N, C-alpha and C positions, 0 to 999 in steps of 0.2 A: 865729603860724605855723600853717599848715593841717595838720591831723592826718588821717590815713587810718585808718579803723576796721579792726581786725584781721579782721573778717568780710569786708570788701571785698577784702583781700589774699588770704584763703582762697578766696573765690569766684573771683577772677581766676586763681589757681593751679589751681583745680579745672577751670575752663573751658579753660585751656591744656592741662592734662593730658588732659581728655576729647577735645579736638580732636586731639591727637597720637595718642591711642589709635584714634580713628575713622579717621584718615588712614592709620595703619599697617594696620588691619584691612581697609580698603577696597582697599589696594594689594596685599594678600596673596592674593586670590582670582583666579580666571581672569577675563580681560577680557570674556568673554561669559557670559550667563546664559540658561538655559532651564528653566522650572519642570518638575520631574519627571525631569530628566536627572541622571545621576551624574557625578562627576569623571572616571571611567573612560570614559564615553561622550564627554565633552568631549575627552579625550586622543585618542580614535580619530578624531573629526571634525576635530580640530585637525591631526593628522598627515596625514589625507587632503587637507585643504584646502591645507596647506603643500606637499605633493607636487604637487597640481594647479597651484598658483601657480608652482612652480619649472618645471613642464613647459611652461606657457604663456609665462612670462617668465624664462628662465634668466639666471643672473648674467652681466652684461656689464661687465667691468672696463674702465674708461677712466682715463687719466692726467689728473689735474687740472693745468691750466696754471698754477695759482697765483693767478690773478686772483680767483677766487671766495673763496679763503681768505686773502686779504691782510688783515693785521691790524697794528695799531700796537703797537710795543714801547716800552720806555723811551726817553727822549730823542727822542721823535717820529720814530724811524727806522722805516722800513717793512720788514717781513720777509715774504717769500712762503712759504707752506707748500705744498709739492708732495706729493701723495699719490694713491693709487689709490682709486677709488670705483665703486660699482655703479650703472650708469646705469638699470637696470631695477628698482631697489628700490621706487620709488614705485608703478609700475604693478603690480608683484608684490603689494604691500600691498593695492591696490584689488581685485585678483583674489581674494586670500585673504579679504578682508572680504565680498565678494559671495558667495563659496562658503559661508562660515559663516552668512550670512543666509539663503541658500537651504536650509540644513539646519535652519533654525528658531531659530538662536541670535541673541540680541539683545545689543548692546553695553551694558555697565554704564554 
């Protein structure tokens, strides 16, 4: 029978642990970076860009017809999910990203 060395198992566990820690640390910071700027400066620019994006592309709620959210349930029966959604969300995200980039912030 094939035996696995204890060092190999330790190395695998350590690699998985390090990957999990790096993943968590990477996700905990702001999505944008700019050398020399503080988190407080990020918060100010973030709020300004969100306000500008909302001014340019205000929320536009539309009723989903259900076609886009059709999904299969058990026994292969179809169920439509009806809900409200913001039609300007994608455009507002583009405006926000452009605003942050003009202020010198780069995406991580």
